[in-house]
C-alpha positions as CSV (number, residue, x, y, z in Angstrom):
1,M,6.3,38.9,100.4
2,H,9.7,38.0,102.0
3,K,11.0,36.8,98.6
4,G,9.8,40.0,97.0
5,V,11.8,42.1,99.5
6,Q,14.9,40.0,99.0
7,K,14.6,40.3,95.2
8,Y,14.1,44.1,95.6
9,Q,17.2,44.3,97.9
10,E,19.2,42.2,95.5
11,T,18.1,44.6,92.6
12,L,19.2,47.6,94.7
13,R,22.5,46.0,95.5
14,K,23.1,45.3,91.8
15,Y,22.2,48.9,90.9
16,D,24.6,50.1,93.6
17,E,27.4,48.0,92.2
18,D,26.7,49.2,88.7
19,R,26.5,52.8,89.9
20,S,29.9,52.4,91.6
21,K,31.4,51.0,88.4
22,V,30.0,53.9,86.4
23,Q,31.3,56.4,89.0
24,V,34.8,54.9,88.7
25,L,34.6,55.2,84.9
26,V,33.4,58.8,85.2
27,D,36.2,59.6,87.6
28,E,38.8,58.0,85.2
29,A,37.3,60.0,82.3
30,K,37.6,63.2,84.3
31,L,41.2,62.5,85.1
32,G,41.9,61.8,81.4
33,E,40.1,65.0,80.5
34,D,42.2,67.0,83.0
35,G,45.3,65.5,81.6
36,L,44.3,66.4,78.1
37,K,43.5,70.0,79.2
38,A,47.0,70.3,80.7
39,Q,48.5,69.0,77.4
40,V,46.4,71.5,75.4
41,L,47.6,74.4,77.6
42,S,51.2,73.2,77.2
43,F,50.8,73.0,73.4
44,E,49.3,76.4,73.3
45,K,52.2,77.8,75.3
46,D,54.7,76.1,73.0
47,N,52.7,77.4,70.0
48,C,52.9,81.0,71.3
49,A,56.6,80.7,71.9
50,L,57.1,79.4,68.3
51,K,55.0,82.2,66.9
52,E,57.2,84.7,68.7
53,Q,60.3,83.0,67.4
54,K,58.8,83.1,63.9
55,K,58.2,86.9,64.2
56,S,61.8,87.6,65.2
57,F,63.4,85.0,62.9
58,P,63.8,87.3,59.9
59,L,65.3,90.1,62.0
60,K,67.7,87.6,63.5
61,L,68.7,86.4,60.1
62,L,69.3,89.9,58.9
63,Q,71.4,90.7,62.0
64,D,73.4,87.5,61.5
65,A,74.0,88.4,57.8
66,K,75.2,91.9,58.8
67,D,77.5,90.3,61.4
68,W,78.9,87.9,58.9
69,Q,79.4,90.8,56.4
70,E,81.3,92.8,59.0
71,K,83.5,89.7,59.8
72,H,84.1,89.2,56.1
73,V,85.2,92.8,55.6
74,R,87.5,92.6,58.6
75,L,89.0,89.4,57.5
76,S,89.5,90.7,53.9
77,E,91.3,93.7,55.3
78,E,93.5,91.4,57.4
79,I,94.3,89.2,54.4
80,K,95.3,92.3,52.4
81,V,97.6,93.4,55.2
82,Y,99.0,89.9,55.4
83,H,99.7,89.8,51.7
84,K,101.2,93.3,51.7
85,T,103.4,92.4,54.7
86,Q,104.4,89.1,53.0
87,T,105.3,91.0,49.8
88,E,107.3,93.6,51.8
89,L,109.2,90.8,53.6
90,E,110.0,89.0,50.4
91,N,111.2,92.3,48.8
92,A,113.3,93.0,51.9
93,L,114.7,89.4,51.8
94,V,115.6,89.8,48.1
95,H,117.3,93.2,48.7
96,K,119.2,91.7,51.7
97,E,120.5,88.8,49.6
98,N,121.8,91.2,46.9
């Protein structure tokens, strides 16, 4: 009977060891799952931000195009004034030399 009790105690000890190992694995899996959940939340947040950017992107392009158009018009006017002034200075120089 004593051997039967010892064998039973040894079996219980082995089950406890196995249960402890399984618990460690379960805890590690939960940590991994929590990490993945955090990554998913981060990806979802990034995805929402990108969707918002995508919505406003055409409007931004349109505004940028208008800004460039205004700059082009302004610079074209400045170039015309520069050429007119240059021509006037050349004419004045020619008249001065004569």
